[in-house]
N, C-alpha and C positions, 0 to 999 in steps of 0.2 A: 404413200411410198409407190413409184410406179411400179409396173414388171420388169424392167432394168434392173432397180434397185433391190430385188428380190433378192436374197441369197439362192445359191442353188440347192434345189429342194435333190437327197440322194437320192441314188438312181439302185433299180434291182444290182445285189451283186458286191457293191461299193462296200469297204470296209469302215467300218463306224467310226469318224474322228475321231481321232486322239488328244487328250488335254496333257497329260505328262510333261515330262521332258526331256529331249534326246538324251541318248546313250552319250556317255563321255567318248572320244576318241582316247584311241591307246594311244600314251605318250612315243613319241620316235624313239627316245631311250629304251624303253622296256624292248619295242621291236626289235633293234639294234643289238640289242642284250641277246635276246632269244636268237637272233639270226645268228650271232656268234659261240651261242654256248652250243647249239645244233649243229653248226660247221666244225668244230671241235669235238662231240660225240659221233659223227658219221665218218668225220676225213682224220679223226685223231694230232691233226695240228691246225691253224689258222695259216703261220708263216711261209711264205715260200720261199723256201730257200735251194732252191736249186739254183748250183753253181753257173756261172755266164762259162760258156763252153771255151776251151784251151787247148793247144798242142803240144809237145814237149817239142822244145828247137836246139836244145841243148843237152845229152846227158851229162855229167860229170862224176868224179868224185864224191861222191856223198852229196849231192845239189842237180838240183834239175831247172832249166831256163824253159818257162811256159809263155804261149804268145797267145792271147784271148783273142776267140773270133771276133771280126768285125761284125756288126750290127747295121751299120750303113756304108756307104761310100768312102772310103778311107781319104784323109786332103792330104797331100803330101807338102804343104806347107807346115805341118805342124808334128812336130819333133816328136819322135818314140819314146814312151815314159816305162822305165823300169821301178818298176815298184818293190821295196826291199822291208819281209818281215821283218819280228822279232825274235828271240830265241822263247820257245815256253808258251805262246802264243800260236793258235792254229793260223793261217797264212792267210782263209778265209772273212778276215777281219774286216779285209777290204772290199768284199764281195758279202754281206753279211746276209739280207734278204733283197728279194726285189721292194724298189722302192727306196732299200737304204743301203744301198751298194754303190762306193765310189768308181769299179769298175764300169758297173753299170752307165751312169752319167757319163763317165770321160770315153767312152766307146760310143755312145751316143752322138757328141761332139765330131766324132771323125779320125779322131785320135787313135794310134797304133797303141796297146798297152801290152807290156810284158809280166810278169813277176818270177822270182828267184824263190826256189822252193828249197830246203834241206831236209835230210834223210837222217830220220829221229834214234834210229837201231844202226847197228851195225859194230864189228868188236873196234872200228876205229874213233867212234863215235867221243866216248867218254874223253879221247885225248886230245883232242878238236881245241884250241885257243882263237882267244879274238884274232890274232894275227892270218889264221885260215880264212878267216871273215872275209877282214878287211883288207890284207895283200893278194889273196887267190881268187876268191869265191866270188865278191859283188865285181870287183875288176874279170873275171873272166864272162861272168853274164853282162857286163857294159859293152865289151868288144863282140860278143854272140848279138844283141840288139842291133849295134853299131854295122856289122857285118850286111845283116838283113835288111839294110838302108842306105846302102851304098857309102860306107860308110862316115853318115850322120851319127852327130856324140847325140846322146839320148838324154833327156832329165832323169831325174833318179829321188827317188821318194822313198821314203820309210816311217814305220811307225814306232814308237816307247825302243827301243833297243836295236831296232832296224833303222829309226832318224840316226841314232849315234853309229850305224856303220857305214849310210850313206857320207854324214859330217867326215869319218874317220878316212874313210877309204878316196874322198876327195884329197883332203889332206897328206896320206901315203903317195911319196913319191914312185915307191917302189916297183908300181905296173905301168903306172904313167896310161889308165884306162879313158878311155872319152868320156867328158860329163858335159853335160849342157850348164845343168843347176843342179840345185838339192833342194828339198822341200823336209823338214823333219815334221811329224806331229807328235807332240809330246814324249820328246824325249829329253828326261832329265841331263843337268851336264852338271848341277850342282847339287849331289845329295846331302848337303847340310840343309838343303832348306825341306826336304822330304820327310815329315815324321814318322812314317810309315820304318824307314830304317835306323833311324836312333837307338833304339834298343840293340841291335844288332850293333852299331859302331862302339858303344858303351861296352858290350860282353867282348868285342874283336880290342879295344884299349885295356881292358883290365886282364886279359887273357893272352893277349901279344897274336891272337888270331888264329891259336891252336886247336879250341873245339870245333868251329867250323870247316877246319882246313882238316881234322880227321874226318868228320862228317861226311864231307860230300871226297873224299879221295877213302874210305870207307864204301859209298856206295855206288864210286861211280860215276855219279851224277846227282842233283838233284832232284827230288821227285816230283812228276807229274801235279801228286796229290799238294802237296804244299803247294807248288806253285799255285793250282786253284786257289788254296786257303788262304794267301798273301791277299788274292787279288778279290776274294770276298771279305777278308778283314777291311778292307779300302771304303769298303760299303757296305759294315755287317748292318744298320740301321736300316738301308735298303732290304734287305734280305728279312729282314726279322719281320717288318713290314708288310711283306710282299702277298703272304696272303691277304690282307686287308685290303692292299692296292688294286689285286684282282676282282674282288668280289664288289667295288665300290665304281671300278671302270670297265663292268663288262660291256657297255658298250660302244667302248671306245676300242673299236677293231687296230687303229694303228699301235694303239701303247700293247694291245695284247699282242701282235705281232714281233714289236722290239723284245718285249722280255720273254718269248719266247726264243728269237733268234739269238736273244745274250746268254740265254739259259742251253744252250745247243755249244754258242763259242767256249763256254766255261766248261762243259764235259766235256770239250776236245784238245786242253789244256795237254803239254808234253812235256817231259823232262828236261832241262837245263844240262847240256853234257859239262862233265865233271870238269874238266882244267877250263872250259870257259867260265863257268860260275866263279871258280878261285880265281881267276882273275879280274872277274867283276867285283866280288868281293874284297879281294887283297887292294885292287888297286883303283876301285872307282866307291866301293860300300865303304871302307875304313880309313883309306888313305886318302878320296877326294883327289885322286891327282888329276882328273879327265878336267875339272875344276878351275885349277891352277894351272892347265896345260901343261902339264909336265907326266904326262902319262908314257909308258915306254912299252911299246911290243916287240919283239923279239929282239930286244938290246938295243933298239935303237927309241929315240923320240919321235909322236908319233901329236903335232902342234895342230891346233884349229886355225891358229893363225894362218898356218899355210896352205888353206884354201881358199883359191883364190876364181870361184865360179857363185854365180849369183847364190845367194841362201835367202830361202823362205821358212823360218819360225813358227809352228801353231801351238797357242797353248791353251790349255782348256783352263776357262774358269772356274771349274770347281772339281779339277783334278786334284787328287791326293797322292796319285803316285807318281805323277810329274807335276807338280804345285806350276804356277807363273814364275815363283821368283829363278826356280832352280830351272826353269826353261829357259830365262829372260840372262841368265849367267853367259848363255852363250853369246850373245850381242856384245858383251865387252870381249871375249877372244877372240872373233871370230873377224878380224882388226884387214886381212888382206880380200876381203870379200867386195866387189864393185856394186852389189846390188843385195843389201843387206833388209829384209825387214822380217819384223816382230809382229804378231797379232794374239788378240786374247779370243777367244769366242767361247760361246754357251757350251758346258757341258765337262765331261769329267775324263776320264782317262780312255775310254774306247769310245764314248760320243762325242767327242770332239771330230773323233776320224766316221764315226757312222751313226752317227746318233738322227735322233729325227729334225732336228734345227739345223745339221751339215750340210744338209745339201742348198742352202740359203746363206751361210757362213761359211764357213772353211772351204768347204767347196771350190764357192764362187773366189776367195783368194787364192786359191792354187792355180784355178782355172785364168785367171788376169794374170800371176808371175808368170805360168809358162808361156800364155802368149805373149807378153811384155819379151821372152829372150827366146822364141823360137827360130827367131831369124839370125842369133848372135853364131858366130864364126865359130 
């Protein structure tokens, strides 16, 4: 063996050669889980639930219209959009958290976004009926948005009951408000397809509606706690398995943030005004008038067949509050719409609007639909 082939002799101060195996690397999932746990302990939360900044542009009697502050330069070729939240649920469903906010996503395109919110208290709150939203609040908000854009008719979009408000406002000819298009997320038209309300329909049929009528008249509203319970009952299995889900997904930051944001939304549920709930109970749940296009408000018919603007209906594949069939029923009634689109996307009642898959699914459907009608007269 030549000198060049001899192994290097250890030098003074060198560590002796090791013959054991190297320590195994810590799995990334463990590192992520530890980071998430540390952030939760030190910060008290994981999700960024700060709301997109907005300013009021109209203060009405029992409602407010807000304009979200643009995050990029606004595009004048894009028509403004007015969002309509439902009763009972907080309006930040459209702005659930950073990374899962429809408002944030739309603002990034250069579109101007507005939202109408409702006062949940006050001496007249319990006496407000559905006709107030259909004939006054939503039309007034539409006029306010149009006035800020030199008369340009805005798009209209709502979630759950807010989607029905949007559709019925387009059907009502009382105010003649400017509407470019309507998008309805998870808005049930045929309640006979909703398993959740079947027991209420049975009780109403047996008692003639007297029990629930007496309850909401006595209370003056449908309590916020009951609204929260109703939502939780639709996903009781998910709530029961939530602790296991959290423990087994400590490394999934996005999932943990989503759960936290949804919990905040559920804790922020509000009461239904008494008269509005009474109308929903008698005309929608008990008689299913909307599915038969026989709904009457303030003594006159308001028919979906009288909607004469483009309409996009979005149903959640896993929605038990507004099952696919209950949303799809509207396609048989919206006979006057010049462009009627119906899509089914992954997610439940909230997930189809603000779930982790909504960005690449229902939000893209909406963006395509709005762009197709931005230049409509």
